[in-house]
C-alpha positions in Angstrom: -3.1 -15.6 13.0 -2.5 -15.2 9.3 -5.1 -13.1 7.5 -4.8 -14.1 3.8 -5.4 -12.1 0.7 -8.4 -13.2 -1.3 -7.8 -16.2 -3.5 -5.4 -17.8 -1.0 -8.1 -20.1 0.6 -8.4 -23.5 -1.2 -11.6 -25.5 -1.4 -11.5 -29.2 -0.4 -15.0 -30.1 -1.6 -15.2 -33.3 -3.6 -16.2 -33.0 -7.3 -19.4 -34.8 -8.5 -20.1 -35.8 -12.0 -23.7 -35.4 -13.3 -25.4 -35.8 -16.6 -26.9 -32.5 -17.7 -29.5 -31.9 -20.5 -28.0 -30.4 -23.7 -30.2 -27.2 -23.5 -28.9 -26.6 -20.0 -25.3 -26.9 -21.2 -25.9 -24.4 -24.0 -27.6 -21.9 -21.6 -24.8 -22.3 -19.0 -22.1 -21.8 -21.7 -23.8 -18.5 -22.6 -23.9 -17.4 -19.0 -20.3 -18.4 -18.5 -19.2 -16.3 -21.4 -21.0 -13.2 -20.0 -19.6 -13.9 -16.5 -16.1 -14.4 -17.8 -16.2 -11.1 -19.8 -17.6 -9.3 -16.7 -15.0 -10.8 -14.4 -12.3 -9.9 -16.9 -13.5 -6.3 -16.9 -13.6 -6.3 -13.1 -10.0 -7.6 -12.9 -8.9 -4.8 -15.2 -10.4 -2.3 -12.8 -8.7 -3.9 -9.8 -5.1 -3.1 -8.8 -3.1 -5.9 -10.5 -0.9 -8.0 -8.2 1.2 -11.1 -8.8 2.2 -13.2 -5.8 1.9 -12.5 -2.2 3.8 -10.6 0.5 3.0 -11.0 4.2 4.3 -8.9 7.1 4.2 -10.2 10.7 2.8 -7.8 13.3 3.6 -8.6 16.9 1.2 -7.2 19.4 0.1 -7.6 23.0 -2.8 -10.0 23.8 -5.0 -6.9 24.7 -5.1 -5.9 21.1 -4.4 -9.1 19.2 -8.0 -10.1 18.4 -8.8 -6.4 17.5 -6.0 -6.2 15.0 -7.1 -9.5 13.5 -10.5 -7.9 12.9 -8.9 -4.8 11.4 -6.7 -6.9 9.2 -9.7 -8.6 7.7 -11.2 -5.2 7.0 -8.0 -4.1 5.4 -8.0 -7.1 3.0 -11.4 -5.9 1.7 -9.4 -2.9 0.4 -7.3 -5.4 -1.7 -3.9 -3.9 -0.7 -1.0 -4.2 -3.1 2.7 -3.6 -2.3 5.3 -3.7 -5.0 2.9 -5.5 -7.3 2.1 -8.2 -4.8 -1.0 -8.9 -2.8 -0.4 -7.8 0.7 -1.4 -9.5 3.9 -0.5 -9.6 7.6 0.2 -12.2 10.2 -0.9 -11.1 13.7 1.1 -12.7 16.4 0.3 -12.0 20.1 3.1 -11.8 22.6 3.3 -10.1 26.0 5.2 -6.8 25.8 7.7 -7.8 28.5 8.5 -11.0 26.6 9.1 -9.0 23.4 11.6 -6.8 25.3 13.5 -9.9 26.2 13.2 -11.6 22.7 14.4 -8.5 20.8 17.4 -8.1 23.1 19.0 -11.3 21.7 19.2 -13.2 18.4 15.6 -14.0 17.4 14.8 -17.6 17.9 11.8 -18.7 15.9 11.5 -22.0 17.8 11.1 -20.2 21.1 9.6 -16.9 20.0 7.6 -17.7 16.8 7.9 -15.8 13.5 10.2 -12.8 13.6 8.1 -9.6 13.5 8.3 -6.8 11.0 6.5 -4.4 13.4 5.7 -4.3 17.1 2.7 -2.8 18.9 3.4 -3.0 22.6 1.0 -2.1 25.3 2.9 1.1 26.2 5.8 3.2 25.0 7.3 2.4 28.4 8.1 -1.1 27.1 9.6 0.3 23.9 11.8 2.5 26.1 12.7 -0.4 28.3 13.8 -2.4 25.2 15.7 0.6 23.8 18.2 0.5 26.7 19.9 -2.0 24.4 21.5 0.1 21.5 21.1 -2.8 19.1 17.3 -2.8 19.7 17.0 0.9 19.7 18.5 1.0 16.2 15.7 -1.3 15.0 12.9 1.1 15.9 11.3 3.5 13.5 11.6 7.1 14.6 7.9 7.7 14.2 5.9 5.7 16.7 2.3 6.9 16.5 -0.3 5.6 19.0 -2.8 3.0 17.8 -5.3 3.4 20.8 -5.1 4.4 24.4 -6.2 3.1 27.8 -5.4 5.4 30.7 -3.5 4.0 33.7 -5.5 4.5 36.9 -5.6 3.7 40.6 -8.4 1.2 40.8 -10.5 1.4 44.0 -13.7 -0.1 45.3 -16.3 2.7 45.0 -17.0 3.1 48.7 -13.3 3.6 49.4 -12.9 6.1 46.6 -15.9 7.9 47.9 -14.5 8.0 51.4 -11.4 9.9 50.2 -13.7 12.6 49.0 -11.8 15.5 47.3 -8.4 14.3 48.4 -5.6 14.8 45.8 -4.7 11.2 45.2 -1.4 10.2 43.5 0.6 7.1 43.8 3.0 8.9 46.1 0.2 10.3 48.4 -1.4 6.9 48.5 1.8 5.2 49.7 3.2 7.9 51.9 0.0 9.4 53.4 -3.1 7.3 53.0 -1.7 3.9 53.8 0.0 5.0 57.1 -3.1 6.9 58.2 -5.4 3.9 57.6 -9.2 4.1 57.0 -9.8 5.3 60.5 -8.5 8.7 59.5 -11.4 8.9 57.0 -14.0 7.7 59.5 -14.0 4.1 58.3 -12.3 2.2 61.2 -14.2 -1.0 60.3 -12.3 -1.2 57.0 -9.0 -1.5 58.9 -5.8 -1.0 57.0 -5.4 0.4 53.5 -4.4 -2.6 51.4 -2.6 -2.0 48.1 -2.5 -4.8 45.6 0.5 -4.8 43.2 1.6 -6.8 40.2 5.2 -7.3 39.0 6.3 -4.2 37.1 8.8 -6.3 35.1 5.8 -8.0 33.4 2.7 -5.8 34.2 2.0 -2.6 32.2 -0.2 -1.0 35.0 2.4 -1.7 37.6 5.2 -0.3 35.5 3.1 2.8 35.0 2.6 3.1 38.8 6.4 3.1 39.3 6.8 5.7 36.6 4.0 7.8 38.3 6.1 7.8 41.5 9.6 8.4 40.3 9.5 10.5 37.1 8.5 14.1 36.5 4.8 14.9 36.8 2.5 16.3 34.1 3.9 19.8 34.8 7.5 18.6 34.6 8.2 18.8 38.3 10.7 16.2 39.5 9.7 13.5 42.0 10.4 13.8 45.7 11.8 10.7 47.3 10.8 8.5 44.3 13.0 5.6 45.0 12.1 5.6 48.7 8.4 5.6 47.8 8.8 2.7 45.4 10.5 0.8 48.3 7.6 1.6 50.6 5.1 0.5 47.9 6.8 -2.8 47.6 6.9 -3.5 51.3 3.3 -2.3 52.0 1.7 -4.2 49.2 0.6 -7.8 48.5 1.7 -9.1 45.2 -0.6 -10.8 42.6 0.7 -12.6 39.5 -1.3 -10.4 37.2 -4.2 -7.9 37.1 -6.5 -10.7 35.9 -5.6 -12.7 38.9 -6.1 -9.8 41.2 -9.6 -8.9 39.8 -10.5 -12.6 39.8 -9.8 -12.8 43.5 -11.6 -9.6 44.1 -14.6 -11.0 42.3 -14.5 -14.1 44.4 -14.5 -11.9 47.6 -17.3 -9.8 46.2 -19.5 -12.8 45.9 -19.2 -13.2 49.7 -20.4 -9.6 50.3 -19.3 -6.0 50.6 -17.3 -6.6 53.7 -15.2 -9.3 52.1 -14.6 -7.3 49.0 -13.4 -4.2 50.9 -11.2 -6.4 53.1 -9.4 -7.9 50.1 -8.0 -4.8 48.4 -8.2 -1.0 48.7 -6.3 0.1 45.6 -4.3 -1.4 42.8 -2.8 -0.3 39.4 -5.0 -0.9 36.5 -6.0 0.3 33.0 -9.4 1.7 32.2 -10.2 -1.4 30.2 -9.6 -3.6 33.3 -12.2 -1.5 35.2 -14.8 -1.9 32.3 -14.3 -5.6 32.2 -14.7 -6.0 36.0 -17.7 -3.8 36.3 -19.5 -5.5 33.4 -19.7 -8.5 35.7 -22.1 -6.5 37.8 -20.3 -6.9 41.1 -21.9 -5.9 44.4 -19.0 -3.5 45.0 -18.0 -1.9 41.7 -14.6 -0.5 41.0 -13.9 3.1 40.0 -10.9 4.7 38.4 -9.0 7.3 40.4 -7.0 9.4 38.0 -3.8 10.6 39.7 -3.9 14.3 40.2 -0.3 14.7 39.1 -1.0 13.1 35.7 -1.1 9.5 34.5 0.5 7.3 31.9 -1.4 5.7 29.1 -1.2 2.3 27.5 -0.7 4.1 24.2 0.1 1.1 22.0 2.8 2.7 19.8 3.1 1.4 16.2 6.8 0.5 15.7 8.1 -0.7 12.3 11.3 -2.7 12.7 14.5 -2.4 10.7 16.4 -5.5 11.6 18.5 -8.3 10.1 15.3 -10.4 9.4 13.2 -7.6 7.8 13.1 -6.3 4.3 11.8 -3.2 2.6 8.8 -4.9 1.1 7.5 -6.3 4.4 8.3 -3.0 6.1 6.1 -1.3 3.6 3.3 -3.8 4.2 3.6 -3.2 7.9 3.6 0.5 7.5 0.5 0.5 5.2 -1.4 -1.8 7.5 -0.7 0.1 10.6 -1.7 3.4 8.9 -5.0 1.8 8.0 -5.3 0.4 11.6 -5.0 4.0 12.9 -7.5 5.4 10.5 -11.1 6.3 10.9 -12.5 3.0 9.4 -11.0 0.9 12.2 -11.8 3.2 15.2 -15.1 1.5 16.1 -13.3 -1.8 16.6 -11.2 -0.3 19.5 -13.9 1.9 21.0 -16.3 -1.0 21.1 -13.7 -2.8 23.2 -13.4 0.0 25.7 -10.3 1.8 24.4 -9.9 5.6 23.8 -8.7 6.8 20.4 -5.1 8.0 19.9 -6.0 11.5 21.2 -7.7 10.2 24.3 -11.1 10.7 22.8 -13.8 8.6 24.6 -16.8 6.8 23.2 -18.7 3.6 24.0 -18.1 2.1 27.4 -16.1 4.9 28.9 -18.8 6.2 31.1 -19.5 7.0 34.8 -21.6 3.9 35.0 -18.5 1.9 34.3 -16.5 3.7 36.9 -14.6 6.0 34.4 -14.7 9.6 33.3 -14.9 10.8 29.7 -12.5 13.6 29.9 -9.3 12.9 31.8 -8.6 16.0 34.0 -4.8 16.0 33.7 -2.7 15.5 30.6 -0.8 12.3 30.0 2.7 12.4 31.4 5.8 12.4 29.2 7.4 9.0 28.6 10.8 8.8 30.4 14.0 7.9 28.6 15.2 4.3 28.4 17.7 4.7 31.3 15.0 6.1 33.6 12.6 3.2 32.8 15.4 0.7 33.6 16.1 2.6 36.9 12.4 2.2 37.9 12.8 -1.6 37.8 16.1 -1.5 39.6 14.5 0.5 42.4 11.7 -2.1 42.6 14.0 -5.1 42.7 16.7 -3.4 44.8 
């Protein structure tokens, strides 16, 4: 969606000719002189600009509409870059699709307008793309977070309650809780522990789950049997096309009653924002977020300005200024009203216990692994 600077929208109203009394003409002429002088004085006070320059910002669907709202706010500031009125074009594209598109010659017919900046769901996708040296060289060194949503293990509340104070991680879930079954926790009627998974090659929460299994934890401790655990996760899970599909099927089961909801899924990777959206539908069995005790990854939405064959210094400056504004205090309520945390994990709005979340995450965010390590996660999954 293109957000245009003021003065770029044309009117298509038909003109009508009317006969006006002479005294009205004289009065209107006087008013016009005053208005013209006032407008001229206002223009002298405004930052002068001639022409227009527009940067294209590629972002994931989860933040596309939010950045459009922020872009409209930014235009109220009347931004100017190199003497030209600045604007942005917000283009939504899945992070996994951007990884693929950046890795080859950009095709506008297939991929749409070439971006001047990219805001993926997670830094994991940026690292995945950076396996290609040509792509890595495009990325700005500074990649500050726009907003955050913590990656969690989503569980129906009765099941999370049954685990009590158990230290739950993706590794303990796969290696200990699944083999033991619900009977070990006094809930034989629930049967087996069913993990729902999505494809980590396209799903941000699923990729985070793999990283939670096979990369160093929040304290820097290396994983134990990471690849083997990923293999067990794949063989012991049922696969859904997306988190949206998984929660839609859970909602359908929930309408049949608690037993059906608990029989459908015991745990699956999700973001806090997914939990909020699901619980706002007032299900009979709400979801809760289980925060892995060894630390979790965040959908941190890094702001990456690109330096590529299709970009230029002017558009890069527009992208840089817009993203700086988008990270600023004026824009924060746009994100927090949508269930996101701020860039420092600060919580407001819907991040509450009533929505199945906790305000202060008990363990620090885990360090983003290097590009090769991220690639190896996907190899372990497909292998």
